C-alpha positions in Angstrom: 30.6 41.1 159.8 33.3 42.4 162.2 34.0 45.3 159.8 30.3 46.0 159.5 29.7 46.2 163.3 33.0 48.0 164.1 32.1 50.8 161.7 28.8 51.2 163.4 30.5 51.5 166.8 33.1 53.9 165.3 30.4 56.2 164.0 28.0 55.8 166.9 28.0 59.6 167.6 26.9 60.3 164.0 24.2 57.5 164.3 22.9 59.0 167.5 22.7 62.5 165.9 20.9 61.2 162.8 18.4 59.1 164.8 17.6 62.2 167.0 17.2 64.3 163.8 15.0 61.6 162.2 12.7 61.5 165.3 12.4 65.3 165.6 11.6 66.0 161.9 9.3 63.1 161.3 6.2 65.1 162.0 7.6 68.6 161.6 5.1 71.0 160.1 2.1 69.0 161.2 -0.3 70.5 163.8 -0.1 67.5 166.1 3.6 67.1 165.7 5.2 64.6 168.0 1.8 63.4 169.3 1.3 61.5 166.0 3.8 58.9 167.5 1.0 58.0 169.9 -2.0 58.8 167.7 -1.1 56.6 164.7 -1.2 53.3 166.6 -4.3 54.4 168.6 -6.2 55.2 165.3 -5.1 51.9 163.8 -6.2 50.0 166.9 -9.7 51.7 166.7 -10.1 50.8 163.1 -9.1 47.1 163.5 -11.1 46.8 166.7 -14.2 48.1 164.9 -13.7 45.7 162.0 -12.8 42.6 163.9 -14.8 42.9 167.1 -17.9 44.5 165.7 -18.2 43.5 162.0 -16.4 40.1 162.0 -17.4 39.5 165.7 -14.3 38.0 167.2 -15.5 36.9 170.6 -12.6 37.8 173.0 -12.6 39.8 176.2 -10.5 42.9 176.1 -9.9 42.3 172.4 -8.7 45.9 171.6 -5.9 45.9 174.1 -4.9 42.4 173.1 -4.5 43.6 169.6 -2.6 46.7 170.7 0.0 44.5 172.3 0.9 43.0 168.9 0.2 46.1 166.8 2.8 48.4 168.4 5.9 46.1 167.8 4.5 45.3 164.3 4.5 49.0 163.5 8.1 49.2 164.5 9.1 46.4 162.2 6.9 47.4 159.2 7.8 51.1 159.4 11.5 50.3 159.6 11.2 47.8 156.7 9.3 50.2 154.4 11.5 53.2 155.2 14.7 51.3 155.4 14.4 49.6 152.0 15.1 52.9 150.2 17.6 54.2 152.7 20.7 53.6 150.6 19.1 55.1 147.5 17.6 58.1 149.3 20.9 58.8 151.1 23.1 58.4 148.1 24.4 62.0 148.4 25.7 61.3 151.9 27.6 58.2 150.7 29.3 60.0 147.8 30.0 63.3 149.5 30.6 62.5 153.1 32.0 59.0 152.5 30.3 57.5 155.5 29.9 53.7 155.9 26.7 52.8 154.0 25.3 50.6 156.8 24.7 53.8 158.9 21.7 54.7 156.7 19.5 51.6 157.2 20.6 51.5 160.9 19.3 55.0 161.5 15.9 54.0 160.0 15.7 50.9 162.3 16.7 52.8 165.4 14.5 55.8 164.8 11.5 53.5 164.5 12.6 51.6 167.6 12.6 54.9 169.5 9.0 55.5 168.4 8.2 52.0 169.7 9.8 52.6 173.0 8.0 55.9 173.4 4.7 54.1 172.7 5.2 51.6 175.6 4.0 53.9 178.3 0.8 54.5 176.3 0.4 50.7 176.0 0.8 50.4 179.8 -1.9 53.0 180.4 -4.3 51.0 178.1 -3.5 47.8 179.9 -4.2 49.3 183.3 -7.3 51.0 182.0 -8.6 47.7 180.8 -7.8 45.9 184.0 -4.8 43.9 182.7 -2.2 43.3 185.4 1.5 43.8 184.7 4.0 41.7 186.6 7.3 39.9 186.6 6.9 38.9 182.9 8.2 42.4 182.1 11.7 41.2 183.0 11.7 39.3 179.7 10.8 42.4 177.6 14.4 43.6 177.0 15.2 40.1 175.5 12.3 40.2 173.1 13.1 43.8 172.1 16.7 42.9 171.5 15.7 39.9 169.3 13.4 42.1 167.2 16.2 44.6 166.8 18.5 42.0 165.5 15.9 40.5 163.1 14.8 43.9 161.8 18.4 45.0 161.3 19.3 42.0 159.3 16.1 42.2 157.2 16.5 45.9 156.5 20.2 45.6 155.6 19.4 42.9 153.1 16.4 44.6 151.4 18.1 48.0 151.3 21.2 46.6 149.6 19.1 44.6 147.1 17.0 47.6 146.3 20.0 49.5 145.1 20.4 47.2 142.2 16.8 45.9 141.9 14.5 48.9 142.4 11.4 46.6 142.3 12.2 45.4 145.8 10.5 48.3 147.5 7.3 47.8 145.6 7.3 44.0 146.2 8.1 44.6 149.9 5.0 46.7 150.4 2.8 43.8 149.3 4.8 41.3 151.3 4.5 43.4 154.5 0.7 43.5 154.1 0.5 39.7 153.7 2.9 39.2 156.5 0.7 41.3 158.8 -2.4 39.2 158.3 -0.6 35.8 158.7 0.9 37.0 162.0 -1.2 36.5 165.1 -1.8 40.2 165.7 -5.5 40.6 165.0 -6.5 37.1 166.4 -5.2 34.9 169.2 -3.3 31.8 168.6 -6.2 29.5 169.7 -8.2 30.8 166.7 -5.6 29.2 164.3 -6.5 25.6 163.5 -4.2 23.2 165.4 -2.6 21.7 162.3 -1.4 25.2 161.2 -0.1 26.5 164.5 3.3 25.1 163.9 3.6 27.5 160.9 3.9 30.3 163.4 7.3 28.9 164.3 8.4 29.6 160.7 7.3 33.3 161.1 9.9 35.2 163.1 7.6 38.2 163.7 4.8 35.9 164.6 6.9 34.4 167.3 7.9 37.8 168.6 4.3 39.1 168.6 3.2 36.1 170.6 6.1 36.8 173.1 4.9 40.4 173.5 1.3 39.2 174.0 2.5 36.8 176.7 4.4 39.5 178.5 1.8 42.3 178.3 -1.6 40.8 177.9 -1.3 37.4 179.7 1.3 38.5 182.3 3.3 35.3 181.8 6.8 34.6 180.7 7.2 33.8 177.0 7.6 30.1 176.1 11.3 29.6 176.1 11.3 27.0 173.2 9.5 29.6 171.0 11.9 32.3 172.2 14.8 30.0 171.4 13.6 29.5 167.8 13.1 33.3 167.5 16.7 33.8 168.7 18.0 31.4 166.0 15.9 33.2 163.3 17.0 36.7 164.5 20.8 35.9 164.5 20.5 34.0 161.2 18.7 36.9 159.6 21.3 39.4 160.9 24.2 37.3 159.6 22.6 36.8 156.1 21.6 40.4 156.0 25.1 41.6 156.7 26.5 39.1 154.2 24.3 40.4 151.4 25.0 44.0 152.4 28.8 43.4 152.3 28.6 41.6 149.0 26.8 44.5 147.3 28.2 47.6 149.1 31.1 48.1 146.7 28.7 48.8 143.9 26.5 51.3 145.7 28.2 54.4 144.5 28.0 53.5 140.8 24.4 52.1 141.0 23.1 55.2 142.8 
């Protein structure tokens, strides 16, 4: 783990350069360009708001902005997971020609999507103010929640990207898992809609706990529950350690498998 992290620090300039390049070229050639960073979550919010508040009739005041509070961090995780799972295979040329540490590739995908998430936060704030939701001192807990999501996402992507080098079915399986994961996380519905006997299951869902923390901070203007945040911290660090362990166990075979 020390070697893994020290190599990331050593090559931090290269990581910064690759993240910047990834963000710049993501929508290159499209008419709207960088504005898709903002339009994608807005369009998704409109679709889900139409389905769940009009067709399925979820009775909740300011439902659209409530959903937006969970949707933006979910897009960071899901995009990083789906892009990161193939990062080693897609960047095989860099590994064999430039001889860079392989963990740089999934790290770049995670950080590039985190940048998109951070750039979307001002837009979320505008929506909150527009819907009459007050922001307050709860925002001081936001860096903690973001850091926990970064650790969890890094561990998850490191594990899946390494496994996908040897087992190429992982990326196809992951796409289905992410879809299921989305609907069992309290993003499209508030916690009080979950039957009481099943609410404890949210504590077994790391992204579910983080989404609830974001909703507490942005929508309800209250500090996240520290017991929930404590469990999320445990899950995040555990996922990071396991992800790095899997990555280090398999990294020696990357060159020949690619």
